[in-house]
Residue, then its C-alpha position, 0 to 999 in steps of 0.5 A: m898376457v893380457t887378461t880380460r873378463a866380463a865387466r862388472r857393476e863395480d868396475a863403473d868408476a875405473l871405466g869412467g876414468v878409462h874413457v875420459a882419459t882415452w879421449r883426451s889422449a887419443y882425439v887431440g886435434l880430431l875433436p874440438q878441444g871444448l868437447l874433451d875438456g867437458l868430458s866427465a869421468e863421473g858421467s861416464a861412470a853413471r852410464w856404465r853403472r846403469l849399463l852394467p852388468c851386461s846381459p846378451p846380446l851385449v858384450c862388456l868386457v875389460a882389460v885388467d891389470r894384475t890388481d884386477r883393475p880394469t885398464g880398457f874396455a870394449f862394448a859391443g852388441p846388435h847393430r844400431d843401424d839398419a843393417e842385415p839380420g846377423t850384423a853386430e857392431l863394436y860401439s867402443l874399444y878403448v885402452h888407457p893410454d898408460h897401457s896402450g901397446a901392451g896388447a890389451g886392445t887386441a885382446l879386447l877385440e879378439q875376445t869380443r869377436d868370439l863372444l859376438r861370433a858364439a852369439g850368432f852374429t856373422r859380421a860386425r862393423l864399427w864407426v871410426l873417425t876418418t881422420n883417426h889413422h892410428a885407430r883405422d890402422f889398428y882395425e885394419r891390421r886385424g882384418w877390418t876393412a872400409d866399406v861404403g858406409t860414411r856418416v857426419e855427426t856434429r858435435d860442439g858445432a864440429e863436423l865429424h867424419e866417420t868411416r865404417l869398417t866391417v869384418d866377417l866373424a867367420s874369417p880368421r883373425t889376423 
């Protein structure tokens, strides 16, 4: 059984560590190594300190271990692009590699969907690296589908191709 709760300001340092550890594990070979090497848990924690606690319509959840230490997080809110009214965006969902496969990602995703639906959103979207098959499979097994949205971002001189996935928040979870 995975426990989730709202992220708190005092979680910022742990969230910074989860963020960096997850990126360095999940994106090897998918993102430029210089970008991964340059990540800073302290920098990420500082961003979380500015953000937390989240206020609606933002959703900031953490999965926690038995000691209440965050092992993963989900961050969502209104869609940042020109989307139809009622569209939310899952900005990020990461689980520390030491806790991967234990159900934290699914618990965070399901709770985030529930909170977005309760806030009045009818659909949600997310962006995923097109070549990140592990993440795409995770979301697609849970009802998210690729739509026509694609984009290219440039980081550290590398072009990152992303695919947009969408889910109807009224549909049953799978």
